[in-house]
C-alpha positions in Angstrom: -15.3 3.3 -14.4 -14.5 2.1 -10.9 -12.9 -1.4 -10.8 -15.2 -3.8 -9.0 -14.9 -7.4 -7.9 -17.2 -9.8 -6.0 -16.0 -12.5 -3.6 -18.8 -14.6 -2.2 -21.4 -12.3 -0.8 -19.1 -9.3 -0.7 -18.6 -6.6 -3.3 -15.3 -4.8 -3.4 -14.4 -1.6 -5.2 -11.1 0.2 -5.8 -11.1 4.0 -5.6 -8.5 6.6 -6.1 -10.8 9.5 -5.1 -11.6 8.4 -1.6 -9.7 7.4 1.5 -10.7 6.8 5.1 -7.6 7.9 7.0 -8.9 6.5 10.3 -9.3 3.1 8.7 -5.9 3.2 6.9 -4.2 4.4 10.1 -5.8 1.5 12.0 -4.4 -1.0 9.5 -1.0 0.5 9.1 -0.3 1.1 12.8 0.0 -2.7 13.2 1.9 -3.4 9.9 5.4 -4.8 10.5 7.1 -2.1 8.4 5.5 0.9 10.2 4.3 -0.4 13.5 3.1 2.5 15.6 3.1 5.1 12.8 1.3 8.3 13.9 -1.9 9.2 12.2 -0.6 12.6 11.0 2.3 10.8 9.3 -0.2 8.5 7.5 -2.2 11.6 6.5 0.8 13.4 5.0 2.0 10.3 3.3 -1.3 9.7 1.6 -1.8 13.3 0.7 1.5 13.2 -1.2 1.0 9.9 -2.9 -1.2 8.1 -5.4 -3.4 5.9 -3.2 -5.7 3.0 -4.2 -8.3 2.4 -1.6 -10.1 -1.0 -1.4 -13.7 -0.7 -0.1 -16.1 -3.4 0.9 -19.3 -1.4 0.7 -18.6 1.8 2.6 -15.8 0.4 4.7 -12.2 0.8 3.7 -10.5 -2.6 4.0 -7.3 -2.1 2.0 -4.7 0.4 0.8 -1.9 0.5 -1.8 0.2 3.6 -2.0 2.5 4.7 -4.8 5.1 7.4 -4.1 5.6 8.7 -7.7 6.6 11.7 -9.8 3.9 10.4 -12.3 6.5 10.5 -15.1 9.5 8.2 -14.6 9.4 6.5 -11.2 7.1 5.0 -8.6 7.7 3.3 -5.2 4.9 0.9 -4.2 4.4 0.8 -0.5 1.9 0.4 2.3 0.0 -2.5 0.6 -2.4 -3.8 3.3 -5.6 -5.7 3.3 -7.5 -6.0 6.5 -7.2 -9.4 8.1 -10.9 -10.2 7.8 -10.6 -9.8 4.0 -7.4 -11.8 3.4 -7.2 -15.0 1.4 -9.5 -13.8 -1.4 -6.9 -12.6 -3.8 -7.7 -9.0 -3.0 -4.1 -7.9 -2.5 -3.1 -9.0 -6.0 -6.3 -7.5 -7.5 -5.8 -4.2 -5.6 -2.2 -3.7 -6.8 -2.9 -5.1 -10.3 -5.8 -2.8 -10.8 -3.9 0.1 -9.2 -1.0 -0.4 -11.7 -3.5 0.4 -14.5 -3.9 4.0 -13.3 -3.0 6.4 -16.1 -0.3 8.1 -13.9 1.5 4.8 -13.5 1.8 4.2 -17.3 5.1 4.7 -19.2 7.3 4.8 -16.0 10.9 3.8 -16.4 11.0 2.0 -13.0 8.7 0.9 -10.2 10.2 -0.6 -7.1 8.9 -2.1 -3.8 10.3 -3.8 -0.8 8.7 -6.8 0.9 9.7 -9.2 3.6 7.6 -12.1 2.4 5.2 -11.4 -0.5 7.7 -11.8 -3.4 5.6 -14.5 -5.1 2.5 -12.3 -5.2 4.4 -9.3 -6.7 6.2 -11.6 -9.2 2.8 -12.4 -10.6 2.4 -8.7 -11.4 5.8 -8.4 -13.2 8.1 -7.3 -10.3 11.5 -9.0 -10.2 14.5 -8.9 -7.9 16.7 -5.9 -8.4 18.8 -6.3 -11.5 21.7 -4.5 -10.0 21.3 -4.6 -6.2 24.8 -3.4 -5.7 23.8 0.1 -7.1 21.1 0.6 -4.5 21.7 2.5 -1.2 19.4 3.4 1.6 19.1 5.2 4.9 17.0 3.1 7.3 15.6 4.1 10.7 14.2 0.8 12.1 11.5 1.1 14.7 11.3 4.9 14.2 7.6 5.1 15.0 7.8 2.8 18.1 10.6 5.0 19.5 8.5 8.1 19.3 5.2 6.5 20.5 3.8 7.8 23.7 4.3 5.7 26.7 1.3 3.7 27.9 -0.6 5.1 30.9 0.3 3.6 34.2 
C-alpha cells in the first residue's frame, strides 16, 4: 500500500518506485548543501540509493534519500520539500513514512547532517552523535559551484 496523506485540497503520496529526476534536480540544485549539483550527479546518487519520492498528484514535490547497505547502516540525506508545499508537515511525514521501508528496519545505525532542522529529526528519534569525537570526514565545500559552467556573457 502506498502511503497517502491529505492536506487541505491536496493529496500527497509517497513512492519508492518512481522518481522524476528533472523535478528532483530542480529542487536540489538550489539546496544549501548541494547548490549547483549537476543533473547527472543527482541521477547517479538516486540510482544508488533508496529514494522516497513525495508526489502531489503527478508532480514530484519532495525527496528523501537514504544511502544504505540495507543491512546495518543508512545515511539520510537530500531531504527536500518544494517551497510551495512547505509548512504542512510534509517533511516530517515523508521521512517518518520513509523510515518504515522494510530495507531500513533492523539497522544498527542511521545518521544525518543538518544545519537547522534538528527539532524535526528529533521528533523521529534522531539524537546528536553520542561520540562525535569518533567521527571524521572529508568535505569539499562548494564542489558543485566550482565546477558549474560560467554564465553566458
